[in-house]
N, CA, C and O atoms as a MOPAC input file, in Angstrom:
PM7 MOZYME 1SCF
protein

 N      0.84500 1    -1.17600 1     0.00000 1
 C      0.00000 1     0.00000 1     0.00000 1
 C      0.89100 1     1.24100 1     0.00000 1
 O      1.83100 1     1.32900 1     0.79000 1
 N      0.60600 1     2.17900 1    -0.86200 1
 C      1.35800 1     3.42500 1    -0.94200 1
 C      0.84000 1     4.37200 1     0.11700 1
 O     -0.36500 1     4.60500 1     0.20500 1
 N      1.72500 1     4.91700 1     0.91500 1
 C      1.34000 1     5.83800 1     1.98100 1
 C      1.34000 1     7.28500 1     1.53100 1
 O      0.75200 1     8.14600 1     2.18600 1
 N      2.01400 1     7.56000 1     0.39100 1
 C      2.03800 1     8.93200 1    -0.09300 1
 C      3.15500 1     9.76200 1     0.50800 1
 O      3.30600 1    10.92700 1     0.14100 1
 N      3.94100 1     9.21100 1     1.41700 1
 C      5.02900 1     9.96000 1     2.04100 1
 C      6.39500 1     9.40400 1     1.65300 1
 O      7.38500 1     9.64900 1     2.34100 1
 N      6.44900 1     8.66200 1     0.56000 1
 C      7.71100 1     8.11600 1     0.11400 1
 C      8.01000 1     6.73300 1     0.65300 1
 O      9.04100 1     6.15100 1     0.31600 1
 N      7.13900 1     6.19700 1     1.47600 1
 C      7.37900 1     4.84900 1     1.98000 1
 C      6.27800 1     3.91800 1     1.51300 1
 O      5.17700 1     4.34600 1     1.16400 1
 N      6.59500 1     2.66400 1     1.51500 1
 C      5.65400 1     1.64000 1     1.08100 1
 C      5.44300 1     0.67700 1     2.23100 1
 O      6.40400 1     0.23100 1     2.85800 1
 N      4.18400 1     0.35300 1     2.51300 1
 C      3.88100 1    -0.65000 1     3.51400 1
 C      3.56500 1    -1.94300 1     2.79500 1
 O      2.65000 1    -1.99800 1     1.97300 1
 N      4.32400 1    -2.98800 1     3.10700 1
 C      4.08300 1    -4.28400 1     2.49300 1
 C      3.15900 1    -5.10300 1     3.37500 1
 O      3.20500 1    -4.98900 1     4.60000 1
 N      2.31900 1    -5.92900 1     2.76100 1
 C      1.45500 1    -6.78500 1     3.56700 1
 C      2.30000 1    -7.77200 1     4.36000 1
 O      3.34800 1    -8.21200 1     3.88700 1
 N      1.86000 1    -8.11700 1     5.54000 1
 C      2.56000 1    -9.10500 1     6.36400 1
 C      2.22600 1   -10.48000 1     5.81800 1
 O      1.29900 1   -11.13800 1     6.28800 1
 N      2.98400 1   -10.90400 1     4.83000 1
 C      2.73000 1   -12.15600 1     4.13500 1
 C      3.56900 1   -13.25400 1     4.76300 1
 O      4.78700 1   -13.27200 1     4.57900 1
 N      2.96000 1   -14.15900 1     5.49200 1
 C      3.64600 1   -15.22300 1     6.20100 1
 C      3.15600 1   -16.56600 1     5.67800 1
 O      1.95200 1   -16.77100 1     5.52200 1
 N      4.09800 1   -17.49600 1     5.40400 1
 C      3.66300 1   -18.82200 1     4.98000 1
 C      3.33200 1   -19.68000 1     6.20200 1
 O      3.47200 1   -19.22700 1     7.33800 1
 N      2.89600 1   -20.91000 1     5.97000 1
 C      2.45000 1   -21.79000 1     7.04500 1
 C      3.54000 1   -22.08300 1     8.07700 1
 O      3.23500 1   -22.31700 1     9.24600 1
 N      4.80100 1   -22.07300 1     7.65800 1
 C      5.89300 1   -22.37300 1     8.56900 1
 C      6.33100 1   -21.18000 1     9.39600 1
 O      7.28000 1   -21.28600 1    10.17300 1
 N      5.66100 1   -20.04500 1     9.24800 1
 C      6.01400 1   -18.85900 1     9.99800 1
 C      7.13900 1   -18.05300 1     9.36600 1
 O      7.60900 1   -17.07800 1     9.95400 1
 N      7.57500 1   -18.44800 1     8.17900 1
 C      8.63700 1   -17.72500 1     7.48900 1
 C      8.05700 1   -16.60800 1     6.63600 1
 O      6.98000 1   -16.75300 1     6.05700 1
 N      8.76300 1   -15.51000 1     6.56100 1
 C      8.33200 1   -14.40000 1     5.72100 1
 C      8.43000 1   -14.83600 1     4.26700 1
 O      9.42400 1   -15.45000 1     3.87700 1
 N      7.41300 1   -14.53100 1     3.45200 1
 C      7.38000 1   -14.99500 1     2.06100 1
 C      7.79500 1   -13.91700 1     1.06700 1
 O      7.50300 1   -14.03100 1    -0.12300 1
 N      8.46700 1   -12.88000 1     1.53500 1
 C      9.00500 1   -11.87900 1     0.62400 1
 C     10.34600 1   -11.39300 1     1.16200 1
 O     10.65300 1   -11.55800 1     2.34300 1
 N     11.13200 1   -10.79600 1     0.28400 1
 C     12.41300 1   -10.20200 1     0.66400 1
 C     12.40000 1    -8.75900 1     0.20100 1
 O     11.95000 1    -8.46200 1    -0.90500 1
 N     12.88400 1    -7.87200 1     1.03100 1
 C     12.91900 1    -6.44500 1     0.72000 1
 C     14.32600 1    -5.93300 1     1.00200 1
 O     14.84900 1    -6.11800 1     2.10100 1
 N     14.93200 1    -5.29500 1     0.01800 1
 C     16.27000 1    -4.74400 1     0.16900 1
 C     16.31100 1    -3.36600 1    -0.49100 1
 O     15.49100 1    -3.05100 1    -1.35300 1
 N     17.26400 1    -2.56700 1    -0.07800 1
 C     17.54100 1    -1.27600 1    -0.68700 1
 C     18.77100 1    -1.43400 1    -1.57300 1
 O     19.77300 1    -2.00000 1    -1.13600 1
 N     18.71300 1    -0.95300 1    -2.79300 1
 C     19.80000 1    -1.15500 1    -3.75200 1
 C     21.14500 1    -0.75300 1    -3.17200 1
 O     22.10600 1    -1.51600 1    -3.27100 1
 N     21.23700 1     0.42600 1    -2.56900 1
 C     22.52600 1     0.92300 1    -2.09900 1
 C     23.07200 1     0.15400 1    -0.89900 1
 O     24.21900 1     0.36600 1    -0.50600 1
 N     22.28000 1    -0.72300 1    -0.31600 1
 C     22.74000 1    -1.53700 1     0.80600 1
 C     23.04600 1    -2.97800 1     0.39300 1
 O     23.42900 1    -3.78800 1     1.23700 1
 N     22.88400 1    -3.30900 1    -0.88900 1
 C     23.16500 1    -4.66200 1    -1.36800 1
 C     24.66400 1    -4.94900 1    -1.34400 1
 O     25.48400 1    -4.05500 1    -1.55200 1
 N     25.00800 1    -6.21100 1    -1.08600 1
 C     26.39500 1    -6.62600 1    -1.22100 1
 C     26.79500 1    -6.42200 1    -2.67300 1
 O     25.99900 1    -6.62800 1    -3.58900 1
 N     28.05100 1    -6.01000 1    -2.86800 1
 C     28.49000 1    -5.72400 1    -4.23400 1
 C     29.87900 1    -6.31200 1    -4.48300 1
 O     30.60400 1    -6.68400 1    -3.56100 1
 N     30.20900 1    -6.37500 1    -5.76000 1
 C     31.52500 1    -6.80300 1    -6.20000 1
 C     32.06000 1    -5.75000 1    -7.17100 1
 O     31.34400 1    -4.82100 1    -7.54400 1
 N     33.29400 1    -5.89600 1    -7.56900 1
 C     33.93800 1    -4.96500 1    -8.50800 1
 C     33.85800 1    -3.52400 1    -8.00500 1
 O     33.45500 1    -2.60500 1    -8.71900 1
 N     34.26000 1    -3.37100 1    -6.74000 1
 C     34.36100 1    -2.04800 1    -6.11400 1
 C     33.02000 1    -1.30500 1    -6.10200 1
 O     32.97800 1    -0.08300 1    -6.24600 1
 N     31.93900 1    -2.04700 1    -5.93100 1
 C     30.61000 1    -1.45200 1    -5.83100 1
 C     29.86500 1    -1.31200 1    -7.13900 1
 O     28.70400 1    -0.90300 1    -7.14800 1
 N     30.51800 1    -1.64700 1    -8.25600 1
 C     29.88500 1    -1.45600 1    -9.56400 1
 C     28.78700 1    -2.47200 1    -9.85100 1
 O     27.86000 1    -2.17900 1   -10.60500 1
 N     28.87800 1    -3.66100 1    -9.26000 1
 C     27.90000 1    -4.72100 1    -9.50500 1
 C     27.28400 1    -5.12500 1    -8.17400 1
 O     27.95200 1    -5.69100 1    -7.30900 1
 N     26.00700 1    -4.82600 1    -8.02700 1
 C     25.29100 1    -5.15500 1    -6.79900 1
 C     24.55200 1    -6.47800 1    -6.98600 1
 O     23.85300 1    -6.67300 1    -7.98000 1
 N     24.71100 1    -7.37400 1    -6.03300 1
 C     24.22500 1    -8.75100 1    -6.14500 1
 C     22.76400 1    -8.87300 1    -5.73600 1
 O     22.44500 1    -9.53600 1    -4.74900 1
 N     21.88700 1    -8.24000 1    -6.48400 1
 C     20.46800 1    -8.17900 1    -6.14900 1
 C     19.82100 1    -9.56100 1    -6.08600 1
 O     19.10900 1    -9.86300 1    -5.12900 1
 N     20.05600 1   -10.39300 1    -7.07700 1
 C     19.44300 1   -11.72100 1    -7.10200 1
 C     19.86300 1   -12.57500 1    -5.92600 1
 O     19.03000 1   -13.22100 1    -5.29000 1
 N     21.15000 1   -12.58000 1    -5.63700 1
 C     21.65100 1   -13.37200 1    -4.51400 1
 C     21.12000 1   -12.83700 1    -3.19200 1
 O     20.71500 1   -13.61800 1    -2.33200 1
 N     21.11600 1   -11.52900 1    -3.01500 1
 C     20.63800 1   -10.92100 1    -1.77000 1
 C     19.15400 1   -11.19700 1    -1.53700 1
 O     18.72500 1   -11.37100 1    -0.39700 1
 N     18.37700 1   -11.23600 1    -2.60800 1
 C     16.93700 1   -11.49500 1    -2.48000 1
 C     16.61600 1   -12.98000 1    -2.41100 1
 O     15.47600 1   -13.35900 1    -2.14000 1
 N     17.61000 1   -13.81900 1    -2.65300 1
 C     17.39100 1   -15.26100 1    -2.62100 1
 C     16.70200 1   -15.80200 1    -3.86300 1
 O     16.07100 1   -16.85700 1    -3.81300 1
 N     16.82000 1   -15.08400 1    -4.98200 1
 C     16.19700 1   -15.52700 1    -6.23400 1
 C     16.94800 1   -16.74900 1    -6.75000 1
 O     18.17600 1   -16.74100 1    -6.82500 1
 N     16.21500 1   -17.79000 1    -7.10300 1
 C     16.82700 1   -19.03100 1    -7.55800 1
 C     16.55200 1   -19.34200 1    -9.02400 1
 O     17.18400 1   -20.23800 1    -9.58300 1
 N     15.62800 1   -18.63000 1    -9.66200 1
 C     15.22200 1   -18.99900 1   -11.01600 1
 C     15.84400 1   -18.14400 1   -12.12000 1
 O     15.70100 1   -18.47300 1   -13.29800 1
 N     16.53300 1   -17.05400 1   -11.76800 1
 C     17.18300 1   -16.20600 1   -12.77100 1
 C     18.23700 1   -15.34300 1   -12.09300 1
 O     18.22200 1   -15.15900 1   -10.87600 1
 N     19.14800 1   -14.82100 1   -12.89800 1
 C     20.16800 1   -13.91800 1   -12.38200 1
 C     19.68700 1   -12.48400 1   -12.43700 1
 O     18.95400 1   -12.09800 1   -13.34800 1
 N     20.10200 1   -11.69200 1   -11.45500 1
 C     19.70600 1   -10.29000 1   -11.42200 1
 C     20.76800 1    -9.49200 1   -10.66800 1
 O     21.08300 1    -9.78500 1    -9.51500 1
 N     21.30700 1    -8.48800 1   -11.33500 1
 C     22.27500 1    -7.58600 1   -10.73200 1
 C     21.85200 1    -6.15000 1   -11.01500 1
 O     21.13000 1    -5.87500 1   -11.97400 1
 N     22.31300 1    -5.25000 1   -10.17000 1
 C     22.19500 1    -3.82500 1   -10.43400 1
 C     23.60200 1    -3.34200 1   -10.75900 1
 O     24.53400 1    -3.52000 1    -9.97500 1
 N     23.73600 1    -2.73200 1   -11.92300 1
 C     25.02800 1    -2.22700 1   -12.38600 1
 C     25.06600 1    -0.72300 1   -12.18600 1
 O     24.19400 1    -0.00600 1   -12.67700 1
 N     26.06700 1    -0.24300 1   -11.47200 1
 C     26.28100 1     1.19400 1   -11.25300 1
 C     27.60900 1     1.56900 1   -11.87600 1
 O     28.66600 1     1.25800 1   -11.32900 1
 N     27.56000 1     2.24100 1   -13.02700 1
 C     28.78000 1     2.59600 1   -13.73900 1
 C     28.89000 1     4.11400 1   -13.84500 1
 O     27.94200 1     4.77600 1   -14.26500 1
 N     30.03200 1     4.66400 1   -13.46900 1
 C     30.22900 1     6.10400 1   -13.61400 1
 C     30.49200 1     6.48300 1   -15.07000 1
 O     30.81500 1     5.62900 1   -15.89500 1
 N     30.35300 1     7.74700 1   -15.36800 1
 C     30.68500 1     8.24800 1   -16.70500 1
 C     32.12200 1     7.86800 1   -17.03900 1
 O     33.00600 1     7.94600 1   -16.18500 1
 N     32.35000 1     7.46200 1   -18.26800 1
 C     33.68500 1     7.11500 1   -18.71700 1
 C     34.08900 1     5.67500 1   -18.44000 1
 O     35.15200 1     5.24600 1   -18.88800 1
 N     33.27200 1     4.91700 1   -17.71700 1
 C     33.58500 1     3.52400 1   -17.41900 1
 C     33.49800 1     2.71700 1   -18.71600 1
 O     32.45800 1     2.69700 1   -19.37400 1
 N     34.59500 1     2.05300 1   -19.07600 1
 C     34.63100 1     1.31500 1   -20.34100 1
 C     34.92700 1    -0.16800 1   -20.13700 1
 O     35.19600 1    -0.88100 1   -21.10400 1
 N     34.88000 1    -0.64200 1   -18.88700 1
 C     35.29900 1    -2.01300 1   -18.59500 1
 C     34.18700 1    -3.05400 1   -18.63200 1
 O     34.45000 1    -4.23300 1   -18.39400 1
 N     32.94600 1    -2.65000 1   -18.92600 1
 C     31.90600 1    -3.66700 1   -19.08200 1
 C     32.25800 1    -4.45500 1   -20.33600 1
 O     32.37800 1    -3.88200 1   -21.41900 1
 N     32.42200 1    -5.76700 1   -20.19300 1
 C     32.95000 1    -6.53000 1   -21.33300 1
 C     31.96100 1    -6.68700 1   -22.48000 1
 O     30.77000 1    -6.91200 1   -22.26700 1
 N     32.47300 1    -6.56500 1   -23.69200 1
 C     31.67100 1    -6.96000 1   -24.84600 1
 C     31.54800 1    -8.47500 1   -24.76400 1
 O     32.53900 1    -9.17900 1   -24.57000 1
 N     30.32800 1    -8.96900 1   -24.91300 1
 C     30.13100 1   -10.41200 1   -24.76100 1
 C     28.84200 1   -10.86100 1   -25.42000 1
 O     28.01200 1   -10.04900 1   -25.82900 1
 N     28.69600 1   -12.16400 1   -25.51200 1
 C     27.43000 1   -12.78700 1   -25.87400 1
 C     27.26100 1   -13.99900 1   -24.96200 1
 O     28.13200 1   -14.30800 1   -24.14800 1
 N     26.14800 1   -14.66700 1   -25.11000 1
 C     25.88300 1   -15.87100 1   -24.32300 1
 C     25.56500 1   -17.04600 1   -25.24400 1
 O     24.72300 1   -17.88800 1   -24.93000 1
 N     26.25200 1   -17.08700 1   -26.38600 1
 C     26.03700 1   -18.18000 1   -27.33300 1
 C     26.34400 1   -19.53200 1   -26.70200 1
 O     25.68000 1   -20.52000 1   -27.01500 1
 N     27.33700 1   -19.59400 1   -25.81900 1
 C     27.73100 1   -20.86500 1   -25.20100 1
 C     26.72100 1   -21.38600 1   -24.18900 1
 O     26.49400 1   -22.59300 1   -24.09900 1
 N     26.10500 1   -20.46600 1   -23.41700 1
 C     25.18500 1   -20.92500 1   -22.36900 1
 C     23.71300 1   -20.64600 1   -22.67600 1
 O     22.83900 1   -21.08600 1   -21.92900 1
 N     23.42500 1   -19.92500 1   -23.76000 1
 C     22.04000 1   -19.70700 1   -24.17900 1
 C     21.25900 1   -18.70900 1   -23.34500 1
 O     20.03100 1   -18.66800 1   -23.42200 1
 N     21.95000 1   -17.90300 1   -22.54800 1
 C     21.25600 1   -16.97900 1   -21.65800 1
 C     20.71500 1   -15.75600 1   -22.38600 1
 O     21.43900 1   -15.07800 1   -23.11500 1
 N     19.43100 1   -15.48700 1   -22.17600 1
 C     18.82300 1   -14.22700 1   -22.61200 1
 C     19.08200 1   -13.19600 1   -21.51700 1
 O     19.13000 1   -13.53400 1   -20.33500 1
 N     19.24700 1   -11.94700 1   -21.91600 1
 C     19.41900 1   -10.88800 1   -20.93100 1
 C     18.46000 1    -9.74500 1   -21.21500 1
 O     18.13800 1    -9.43900 1   -22.36300 1
 N     18.01700 1    -9.12400 1   -20.12900 1
 C     17.19000 1    -7.92900 1   -20.20000 1
 C     17.88700 1    -6.85500 1   -19.37400 1
 O     18.33800 1    -7.10600 1   -18.25700 1
 N     17.96600 1    -5.66800 1   -19.93700 1
 C     18.54700 1    -4.51700 1   -19.25300 1
 C     17.45400 1    -3.46400 1   -19.10300 1
 O     16.75600 1    -3.14200 1   -20.06400 1
 N     17.31200 1    -2.93000 1   -17.89300 1
 C     16.36700 1    -1.84900 1   -17.61000 1
 C     17.16500 1    -0.69700 1   -17.02100 1
 O     17.76900 1    -0.84000 1   -15.95800 1
 N     17.17100 1     0.44000 1   -17.70100 1
 C     17.86800 1     1.61400 1   -17.18400 1
 C     17.00200 1     2.22800 1   -16.08500 1
 O     15.85100 1     2.60400 1   -16.30600 1
 N     17.60000 1     2.31700 1   -14.89000 1
 C     16.89700 1     2.88500 1   -13.73900 1
 C     17.20000 1     4.37300 1   -13.57300 1
 O     16.32300 1     5.14800 1   -13.19100 1
 N     18.44100 1     4.77300 1   -13.86100 1
 C     18.85000 1     6.17400 1   -13.73600 1
 C     20.00700 1     6.42700 1   -14.69300 1
 O     20.77200 1     5.51900 1   -15.01700 1
 N     20.12300 1     7.66700 1   -15.13700 1
 C     21.18200 1     8.01400 1   -16.07500 1
 C     20.84000 1     7.57200 1   -17.48200 1
 O     19.67100 1     7.45600 1   -17.84900 1
 N     21.86100 1     7.33100 1   -18.25000 1
 C     21.67000 1     6.93200 1   -19.64400 1
 C     22.74700 1     5.90700 1   -20.00300 1
 O     23.87000 1     5.97000 1   -19.50200 1
 N     22.39100 1     4.96500 1   -20.87500 1
 C     23.33600 1     3.93800 1   -21.30600 1
 C     23.38000 1     3.87800 1   -22.81700 1
 O     22.35000 1     3.91600 1   -23.49000 1
 N     24.56900 1     3.78500 1   -23.32800 1
 C     24.76900 1     3.55000 1   -24.75400 1
 C     25.18000 1     2.09600 1   -24.90500 1
 O     26.16600 1     1.65900 1   -24.31100 1
 N     24.43400 1     1.35600 1   -25.68900 1
 C     24.72800 1    -0.04300 1   -25.96300 1
 C     25.17600 1    -0.17500 1   -27.41200 1
 O     24.69400 1     0.53900 1   -28.29200 1
 N     26.08900 1    -1.08500 1   -27.64400 1
 C     26.41300 1    -1.50700 1   -28.99600 1
 C     25.94100 1    -2.95500 1   -29.08000 1
 O     26.46700 1    -3.83600 1   -28.40100 1
 N     24.93800 1    -3.18100 1   -29.92900 1
 C     24.30600 1    -4.49100 1   -30.08600 1
 C     24.58800 1    -4.98200 1   -31.49400 1
 O     24.02900 1    -4.47500 1   -32.46700 1
 N     25.47100 1    -5.98400 1   -31.59100 1
 C     25.88800 1    -6.49500 1   -32.90300 1
 C     26.24400 1    -5.36000 1   -33.85900 1
 O     25.86000 1    -5.37800 1   -35.02800 1
 N     26.98100 1    -4.37500 1   -33.35000 1
 C     27.44100 1    -3.26300 1   -34.17200 1
 C     26.47100 1    -2.09900 1   -34.28900 1
 O     26.82500 1    -1.06100 1   -34.84900 1
 N     25.26500 1    -2.24700 1   -33.77800 1
 C     24.27000 1    -1.17000 1   -33.84000 1
 C     24.26500 1    -0.38600 1   -32.53400 1
 O     24.20100 1    -0.97400 1   -31.45400 1
 N     24.33300 1     0.94300 1   -32.63200 1
 C     24.32600 1     1.81100 1   -31.45600 1
 C     22.89700 1     2.10100 1   -31.01700 1
 O     22.04500 1     2.47200 1   -31.82400 1
 N     22.65200 1     1.92300 1   -29.71500 1
 C     21.35700 1     2.23100 1   -29.11000 1
 C     21.59300 1     3.05500 1   -27.85400 1
 O     22.55200 1     2.80800 1   -27.12300 1
 N     20.73400 1     4.02500 1   -27.59600 1
 C     20.80200 1     4.79800 1   -26.36400 1
 C     19.52900 1     4.54500 1   -25.57800 1
 O     18.42200 1     4.70900 1   -26.09000 1
 N     19.70600 1     4.13900 1   -24.31100 1
 C     18.56900 1     3.86700 1   -23.44100 1
 C     18.51600 1     4.89100 1   -22.31700 1
 O     19.53900 1     5.26700 1   -21.74500 1
 N     17.30800 1     5.32800 1   -22.01600 1
 C     17.03500 1     6.27300 1   -20.94200 1
 C     16.23600 1     5.56600 1   -19.86000 1
 O     15.76200 1     4.45000 1   -20.07200 1
 N     16.07900 1     6.20500 1   -18.69400 1
 C     15.33300 1     5.56300 1   -17.60600 1
 C     13.94900 1     5.07700 1   -18.05800 1
 O     13.20000 1     5.78000 1   -18.73700 1
 N     13.65600 1     3.85800 1   -17.65200 1
 C     12.37500 1     3.24900 1   -17.97400 1
 C     12.38800 1     2.42100 1   -19.24300 1
 O     11.41500 1     1.72300 1   -19.52800 1
 N     13.45800 1     2.47800 1   -20.00600 1
 C     13.52000 1     1.69200 1   -21.23700 1
 C     14.13600 1     0.32400 1   -20.97200 1
 O     15.09900 1     0.18800 1   -20.21800 1
 N     13.54900 1    -0.69200 1   -21.61900 1
 C     13.97700 1    -2.08400 1   -21.49600 1
 C     14.60600 1    -2.55000 1   -22.79300 1
 O     14.15100 1    -2.20000 1   -23.88200 1
 N     15.66300 1    -3.34800 1   -22.66300 1
 C     16.33300 1    -3.92400 1   -23.82400 1
 C     16.51000 1    -5.40800 1   -23.58000 1
 O     17.12000 1    -5.80000 1   -22.58600 1
 N     15.97800 1    -6.25700 1   -24.48500 1
 C     16.19600 1    -7.71000 1   -24.41300 1
 C     17.23300 1    -8.06200 1   -25.46800 1
 O     17.15100 1    -7.61000 1   -26.61000 1
 N     18.21400 1    -8.87500 1   -25.07400 1
 C     19.26900 1    -9.27600 1   -25.98800 1
 C     19.29000 1   -10.80000 1   -26.06400 1
 O     19.35000 1   -11.48900 1   -25.04500 1
 N     19.23900 1   -11.30600 1   -27.28600 1
 C     19.26000 1   -12.75300 1   -27.52500 1
 C     20.63600 1   -13.33100 1   -27.18700 1
 O     21.63200 1   -12.60700 1   -27.21500 1
 N     20.70200 1   -14.62000 1   -26.87100 1
 C     21.95500 1   -15.22900 1   -26.43000 1
 C     23.14600 1   -15.04500 1   -27.37300 1
 O     24.24000 1   -14.73600 1   -26.90100 1
 N     22.98000 1   -15.21700 1   -28.65800 1
 C     24.08800 1   -15.15900 1   -29.59600 1
 C     24.46800 1   -13.76800 1   -30.04900 1
 O     25.35700 1   -13.61100 1   -30.88600 1
 N     23.81500 1   -12.76300 1   -29.51700 1
 C     24.03100 1   -11.38100 1   -29.93300 1
 C     25.12200 1   -10.72900 1   -29.08400 1
 O     25.07300 1   -10.78200 1   -27.85500 1
 N     26.10300 1   -10.11400 1   -29.74200 1
 C     27.17100 1    -9.40200 1   -29.04300 1
 C     26.60900 1    -8.11800 1   -28.46100 1
 O     25.79000 1    -7.44700 1   -29.08900 1
 N     27.05700 1    -7.77800 1   -27.24800 1
 C     26.58900 1    -6.55900 1   -26.59900 1
 C     27.69200 1    -5.93500 1   -25.77000 1
 O     28.55100 1    -6.63000 1   -25.22800 1
 N     27.66000 1    -4.61800 1   -25.67800 1
 C     28.56000 1    -3.85700 1   -24.81600 1
 C     27.81200 1    -2.63700 1   -24.33800 1
 O     27.06800 1    -2.01400 1   -25.09600 1
 N     28.00900 1    -2.29800 1   -23.08400 1
 C     27.33000 1    -1.17600 1   -22.44700 1
 C     28.35600 1    -0.10000 1   -22.10800 1
 O     29.43000 1    -0.39100 1   -21.58100 1
 N     28.01100 1     1.14500 1   -22.41700 1
 C     28.80100 1     2.31000 1   -22.03200 1
 C     27.88300 1     3.25800 1   -21.27100 1
 O     26.79300 1     3.56800 1   -21.75200 1
 N     28.29400 1     3.72500 1   -20.09900 1
 C     27.45200 1     4.67500 1   -19.37000 1
 C     27.43700 1     6.03600 1   -20.05800 1
 O     28.39400 1     6.42200 1   -20.73000 1
 N     26.33100 1     6.75500 1   -19.87500 1
 C     26.22100 1     8.11000 1   -20.41200 1
 C     27.08100 1     9.08600 1   -19.63300 1
 O     27.81400 1     8.69100 1   -18.72600 1
 N     26.99300 1    10.34600 1   -19.98300 1
 C     27.86400 1    11.37900 1   -19.40500 1
 C     27.67500 1    11.58200 1   -17.91100 1
 O     28.55400 1    12.13800 1   -17.25200 1
 N     26.54400 1    11.14300 1   -17.36000 1
 C     26.30700 1    11.24700 1   -15.91800 1
 C     26.30500 1     9.88700 1   -15.24100 1
 O     25.84600 1     9.75600 1   -14.10600 1
 N     26.81700 1     8.87400 1   -15.93100 1
 C     26.80800 1     7.52400 1   -15.38200 1
 C     25.46700 1     6.85700 1   -15.62800 1
 O     24.57600 1     7.43100 1   -16.25400 1
 N     25.33700 1     5.62500 1   -15.12300 1
 C     24.10200 1     4.87900 1   -15.33900 1
 C     23.90700 1     3.85600 1   -14.22800 1
 O     24.87000 1     3.31000 1   -13.68800 1
 N     22.65700 1     3.61000 1   -13.90300 1
 C     22.25400 1     2.49600 1   -13.02900 1
 C     21.30900 1     1.62300 1   -13.84900 1
 O     20.28100 1     2.08700 1   -14.34000 1
 N     21.67700 1     0.34600 1   -13.98600 1
 C     20.93800 1    -0.59200 1   -14.82400 1
 C     20.57700 1    -1.83300 1   -14.01100 1
 O     21.40000 1    -2.35900 1   -13.26200 1
 N     19.35300 1    -2.28400 1   -14.16600 1
 C     18.94500 1    -3.58400 1   -13.64600 1
 C     19.15000 1    -4.58500 1   -14.77300 1
 O     18.55600 1    -4.45100 1   -15.84300 1
 N     19.99700 1    -5.59500 1   -14.53300 1
 C     20.28500 1    -6.61900 1   -15.53700 1
 C     19.73300 1    -7.94900 1   -15.05400 1
 O     20.01300 1    -8.37900 1   -13.93500 1
 N     18.94300 1    -8.60000 1   -15.90800 1
 C     18.29900 1    -9.86900 1   -15.57700 1
 C     18.65200 1   -10.86700 1   -16.66300 1
 O     18.64000 1   -10.52800 1   -17.84700 1
 N     18.96500 1   -12.09600 1   -16.27300 1
 C     19.30900 1   -13.09600 1   -17.27100 1
 C     18.97000 1   -14.50400 1   -16.83700 1
 O     18.99100 1   -14.83000 1   -15.65000 1
 N     18.65700 1   -15.33300 1   -17.82000 1
 C     18.38200 1   -16.74100 1   -17.57800 1
 C     18.37700 1   -17.47400 1   -18.91700 1
 O     18.16400 1   -16.88200 1   -19.97500 1
 N     18.61800 1   -18.77100 1   -18.83400 1
 C     18.58300 1   -19.61400 1   -20.02200 1
 C     17.23400 1   -20.31900 1   -20.08900 1
 O     16.90800 1   -21.08700 1   -19.18400 1
 N     16.43800 1   -20.08200 1   -21.13300 1
 C     15.13300 1   -20.73100 1   -21.23800 1
 C     15.25700 1   -22.25800 1   -21.20400 1
 O     16.12200 1   -22.83700 1   -21.86000 1
 N     14.39300 1   -22.88400 1   -20.44200 1
 C     14.33400 1   -24.33100 1   -20.39500 1
 C     15.38800 1   -24.99500 1   -19.53200 1
 O     15.45600 1   -26.22200 1   -19.47600 1
 N     16.20600 1   -24.21000 1   -18.86200 1
 C     17.25200 1   -24.76800 1   -18.00400 1
 C     17.08500 1   -24.26200 1   -16.57800 1
 O     16.55400 1   -23.17600 1   -16.34400 1
 N     17.54500 1   -25.06400 1   -15.63800 1
 C     17.57700 1   -24.64500 1   -14.25100 1
 C     18.69100 1   -23.62200 1   -14.08700 1
 O     19.81300 1   -23.83700 1   -14.54600 1
 N     18.38400 1   -22.52600 1   -13.44100 1
 C     19.37300 1   -21.47000 1   -13.23800 1
 C     20.36900 1   -21.88300 1   -12.15800 1
 O     19.98500 1   -22.40900 1   -11.11400 1
 N     21.63400 1   -21.64300 1   -12.41900 1
 C     22.67800 1   -21.84100 1   -11.42300 1
 C     23.50900 1   -20.56600 1   -11.35300 1
 O     24.16300 1   -20.18100 1   -12.32200 1
 N     23.47400 1   -19.92000 1   -10.19100 1
 C     24.17400 1   -18.65000 1   -10.02400 1
 C     25.69400 1   -18.88100 1   -10.10500 1
 O     26.22900 1   -19.71900 1    -9.37900 1
 N     26.39000 1   -18.14300 1   -10.98400 1
 C     27.85400 1   -18.27800 1   -11.04600 1
 C     28.48300 1   -17.93700 1    -9.69100 1
 O     27.96900 1   -17.09100 1    -8.95900 1
 N     29.56800 1   -18.58100 1    -9.37000 1
 C     30.23700 1   -18.38900 1    -8.08000 1
 C     30.51900 1   -16.92300 1    -7.79900 1
 O     30.32900 1   -16.46700 1    -6.67100 1
 N     30.97000 1   -16.17100 1    -8.80600 1
 C     31.31000 1   -14.75600 1    -8.61300 1
 C     30.11200 1   -13.88800 1    -8.26900 1
 O     30.28600 1   -12.76900 1    -7.78600 1
 N     28.89500 1   -14.37600 1    -8.50500 1
 C     27.69100 1   -13.57800 1    -8.25200 1
 C     26.91500 1   -14.07000 1    -7.03800 1
 O     25.73800 1   -13.75000 1    -6.87300 1
 N     27.57500 1   -14.84400 1    -6.19900 1
 C     26.97900 1   -15.29900 1    -4.93900 1
 C     27.42500 1   -14.37400 1    -3.81800 1
 O     28.52100 1   -13.81600 1    -3.86900 1
 N     26.59200 1   -14.21100 1    -2.82100 1
 C     26.98600 1   -13.38000 1    -1.68700 1
 C     28.21700 1   -14.00900 1    -1.03900 1
 O     28.38300 1   -15.22900 1    -1.02900 1
 N     29.06400 1   -13.15200 1    -0.50500 1
 C     30.29800 1   -13.61900 1     0.10100 1
 C     31.43300 1   -13.77100 1    -0.88600 1
 O     32.52500 1   -14.18800 1    -0.49800 1
 N     31.21400 1   -13.44600 1    -2.15300 1
 C     32.23300 1   -13.60800 1    -3.20700 1
 C     32.86400 1   -12.27500 1    -3.56100 1
 O     33.03500 1   -11.96700 1    -4.74100 1
 N     33.20800 1   -11.48700 1    -2.57300 1
 C     33.72400 1   -10.13300 1    -2.81200 1
 C     34.91500 1   -10.10800 1    -3.76100 1
 O     35.86400 1   -10.87900 1    -3.62300 1
 N     34.83600 1    -9.18800 1    -4.74000 1
 C     35.92800 1    -8.96100 1    -5.68500 1
 C     36.16800 1    -7.47100 1    -5.76800 1
 O     37.04700 1    -7.02700 1    -6.50600 1

């Protein structure tokens, strides 16, 4: 329920075993790797069916690797939360602003460059038809 004062009240959703059936975290308090650039949202929330990270890249950051997922078949979705991102998708330049979603097929090459004020991106990925297994580097406690 929205209170109108900037806070959200969540229903007290409890399962039969007395365990809370939801997880709530603040992005800036998530465990991170790569000096804070990659926040381990999926691991912190206990998500088991797909990967999810929040990427915080300052302006001029060029170290996000150009890559594809042809080997593992993973689809990825990027949602710009703040700032602006320039993507190169199989040689095509795209600029994404807050609220825009980009889905990239597994065999498609991609590279992300932050805009002039940096960017915060929610990145989600999973391989259709396969059980998700979180890579070791993206598990909590795997500080890099």
